[in-house]
Every structure is written in C-alpha cells, then in structure tokens.
C-alpha positions as CSV (number, residue, x, y, z in Angstrom):
1,M,130.4,63.3,86.1
2,K,129.8,61.5,89.5
3,I,131.1,64.7,91.1
4,L,129.0,67.1,89.7
5,H,126.0,64.7,90.4
6,W,127.1,65.0,93.9
7,L,127.6,68.5,94.4
8,V,124.0,69.0,92.7
9,R,122.6,66.8,95.3
10,I,124.4,68.7,98.2
11,L,123.3,71.9,96.9
12,C,119.5,70.7,96.7
13,V,120.0,69.3,100.3
14,V,121.5,72.8,101.6
15,G,119.0,75.0,99.5
16,M,116.0,72.9,100.9
17,S,117.4,73.3,104.6
18,L,118.1,77.1,104.4
19,F,114.2,77.5,102.8
20,F,112.8,75.3,105.5
21,V,114.6,77.7,108.4
22,W,113.6,80.7,106.4
23,V,110.0,79.7,106.2
24,I,110.1,79.0,110.1
25,D,111.9,82.2,110.9
26,Q,108.9,83.8,108.9
27,N,106.4,82.3,111.7
28,I,108.3,82.2,114.8
29,A,111.0,85.1,114.6
30,L,114.0,83.0,115.6
31,G,116.2,86.1,115.8
32,G,113.9,87.8,118.4
33,H,112.1,90.4,115.7
34,K,109.7,90.7,113.0
35,T,108.4,93.5,110.7
36,V,104.9,93.2,109.4
37,D,103.7,95.8,106.7
38,Y,100.4,96.2,105.7
39,L,98.4,98.3,103.6
40,F,94.9,99.2,104.9
41,G,92.1,97.9,102.5
42,D,94.0,94.8,101.7
43,P,92.9,91.7,103.3
44,G,96.1,90.0,104.5
45,P,97.1,86.6,106.4
46,I,98.7,88.8,109.4
47,V,96.8,91.9,109.7
48,S,92.9,91.7,109.6
49,E,90.8,94.2,107.9
50,L,89.4,97.4,110.1
51,Q,86.3,96.4,112.1
52,P,83.6,97.4,112.0
53,V,83.0,98.2,108.6
54,S,80.5,100.4,109.1
55,R,82.8,102.8,110.7
56,M,85.0,102.8,107.9
57,G,84.8,103.7,104.0
58,G,85.9,101.4,101.0
59,K,89.4,101.3,99.5
60,E,90.1,104.3,97.8
61,Y,93.1,105.7,95.7
62,D,95.4,109.1,95.4
63,D,98.2,109.7,92.9
64,R,100.9,108.0,95.4
65,R,98.9,105.1,97.7
66,S,95.8,103.7,98.4
67,F,93.6,104.3,102.0
68,Q,90.5,103.5,103.7
69,K,88.7,106.8,105.3
70,M,87.7,106.2,109.3
71,F,84.5,108.0,110.0
72,E,83.7,107.0,113.5
73,D,85.8,106.2,116.5
74,P,86.9,103.4,117.3
75,V,88.1,100.9,114.8
76,Y,89.9,97.7,115.5
77,F,92.2,95.3,113.9
78,D,93.8,91.9,114.8
79,L,97.5,90.8,114.1
80,I,97.3,87.2,113.7
81,T,100.8,85.6,114.9
82,P,101.7,82.0,116.6
83,V,104.3,84.0,118.7
84,V,104.0,85.9,121.7
85,Y,106.0,89.6,121.8
86,K,107.3,91.7,124.1
87,H,107.4,94.8,122.5
88,A,106.0,96.6,119.5
89,N,107.2,99.9,117.3
90,I,104.4,100.9,115.4
91,R,104.5,103.4,112.4
92,L,101.0,104.6,110.8
93,V,100.9,106.6,107.7
94,L,97.8,108.5,107.7
95,N,96.0,112.1,107.0
96,N,93.9,113.6,109.7
97,H,91.1,115.7,108.5
98,T,90.2,116.6,111.9
99,S,91.9,118.6,115.1
100,L,91.3,115.1,117.2
101,P,94.2,113.5,118.8
102,L,95.0,110.1,117.6
103,R,95.5,107.0,119.7
104,L,96.6,103.4,119.2
105,G,96.1,100.8,121.8
106,V,96.3,97.0,122.5
107,R,93.7,95.1,124.3
108,G,95.0,93.3,128.1
109,A,95.1,90.1,128.7
110,G,91.9,88.1,129.7
111,N,89.6,91.4,129.4
112,D,88.3,93.7,126.9
113,D,90.2,96.7,128.5
114,Y,92.5,98.5,126.1
115,T,95.8,100.4,127.3
116,L,96.0,103.3,125.0
117,Y,98.8,105.2,123.5
118,D,99.4,108.7,122.3
119,L,100.8,108.6,118.5
120,T,103.5,110.9,117.9
121,E,103.7,112.7,114.3
122,V,107.4,112.2,113.2
123,S,107.3,113.4,109.6
124,K,104.9,114.8,106.7
125,Q,105.2,114.2,103.2
126,D,102.8,115.1,100.0
127,G,99.7,115.6,102.5
128,W,100.4,112.4,104.6
129,S,101.8,112.0,107.8
130,V,103.8,109.3,109.7
131,W,102.8,108.7,113.1
132,Y,104.7,106.6,115.7
133,V,104.2,104.7,119.0
134,D,106.0,102.0,121.1
135,I,103.6,99.5,122.9
136,D,104.6,97.3,125.7
137,L,103.2,93.6,124.6
138,I,103.9,91.9,128.0
139,K,100.4,92.5,129.8
140,A,98.5,92.3,126.3
141,G,96.1,89.8,125.7
142,W,97.5,87.3,123.0
143,E,94.3,85.0,122.6
144,K,93.9,82.3,120.0
145,G,96.9,83.3,118.2
146,K,96.1,86.9,117.9
147,Y,96.6,90.5,119.5
148,R,93.7,93.0,119.2
149,F,94.3,96.3,118.3
150,V,92.3,99.5,118.5
151,I,93.0,102.8,116.5
152,S,91.0,105.3,118.3
153,V,89.8,109.1,117.7
154,P,88.1,110.4,120.7
155,G,85.0,112.6,119.6
156,L,85.0,111.5,115.9
157,V,81.3,110.6,115.0
158,H,79.8,109.4,111.7
159,G,77.8,112.5,110.2
160,N,80.3,115.1,109.0
161,P,81.6,113.8,105.9
162,E,84.5,116.3,106.2
163,E,85.8,114.9,109.0
164,Y,87.8,111.7,109.0
165,V,90.9,110.0,109.4
166,A,92.8,108.6,105.9
167,L,94.7,105.3,107.1
168,S,97.2,104.4,104.4
169,S,99.7,101.8,106.1
170,I,101.1,100.2,109.1
171,Q,104.2,98.8,109.9
172,M,104.7,97.0,113.0
173,K,108.5,95.9,114.1
174,L,107.6,93.2,116.7
175,Y,110.4,91.9,119.4
176,K,110.7,88.8,121.6
177,D,113.7,87.3,123.1
178,P,115.6,85.4,120.4
179,I,115.5,81.5,120.3
180,T,118.8,80.1,121.4
181,F,120.0,76.5,121.7
182,A,119.9,77.0,125.6
183,S,116.1,78.2,125.2
184,M,115.5,75.5,122.8
185,K,116.7,72.9,125.4
186,A,114.6,74.0,128.1
187,V,111.7,74.1,125.9
188,I,112.5,70.4,125.0
189,G,113.2,69.6,128.3
190,R,109.9,70.9,129.6
191,A,107.9,69.0,126.8
192,L,109.6,65.7,127.7
193,N,109.1,66.0,131.4
194,S,105.3,66.8,130.9
195,I,104.9,63.9,128.5
196,V,107.0,61.5,131.0
197,K,104.7,62.5,134.1
C-alpha cells in the first residue's frame, strides 16, 4: 500500500510538471515555433477582431464555415503574444468577390508604415480559396506585446454590396530561435548582471 501511495505522488508531481512546461510552451514557444488558428468573427485572446468594424459585416454562415465580409479597404487585426518572432507563414481562407488584388502586411517598428506582401492563391475548394504568404517579422513593430497586421484590397470601397471579400479563417505559423540551455544561461546571466550593477 505504501508503494502505491508513493507511486501516485510521483505520477502527480510528474504530471503537474509536464502540465506546467506545456503551459509555458504555449506562451513562449520553447521549441521555436507556434501555430495560431483563428476564425474571423470570433473574439479570441490571441488574435483581435477585425477593425474598424464599420468596414466589416457581422458574422455569417454558409453550409461549411463561418465568415465575415470585408466591404472597404483596409482592415486591421492584432496578434497578441508575449514573444518576439522572426518569421511567419500565413494561410488565409477567403472568398474574393472582386477582381482586385489581395495583400497582407505588418506594421513596421516605431512607425505606422506597413510592409505589404502579395498573397498567392494555392488551392480552391467549395467556392473558398486558400491564400498563402511568408512574412518577415524581424523589422516588424512588436509593441506592447502585439503585432499589428493589415488586410488590404486596394480599390475596395463601401457602396457596392456585390463587391466584398469574405474572410473565414487564418492560420499563422510563427518562428523564432528555440530556447536552449545556453540561451537560458545567457538571459539569466544578463539579468543577474543588471541586478548587481
């Protein structure tokens, strides 16, 4: 009975430790990468709603998915993260009811200038298209724990209800240098040096 008691205690400690490491990894991406999935129209803790709301329709549904309609260029959203990343692979699922080009951008560091990237259509299914773009985040503005992104359809103006872009979902694969024991030792060393000085 005593062995069973100790075995249960050990399993509880190991389980709690693994859970603690998992929670930390969800926030700071120990392995150097993180994937964020977001359905437009659903408020979430990691990706903000599209703004300004006057350029967007409310949440709608078709047979397979939910979406929001973008009626006017541009709209913005924030990626809230405690970590600075170097690179992002972004996949958007949308339905473009215009003949206008689609672009996605990120705000630069210390200014309101956006670096815009052309989106590439990679597949189509059931009237919805999957668009892809690689974004360099090294010079992007990470301020107050967030990156600001823009979805741009130059020439899209409010007024024609037949011209819009239906935005369904976004997947962001974010990359940074993985945390190693050497990098942790360097960070702790710098922190201790700053305390001592």
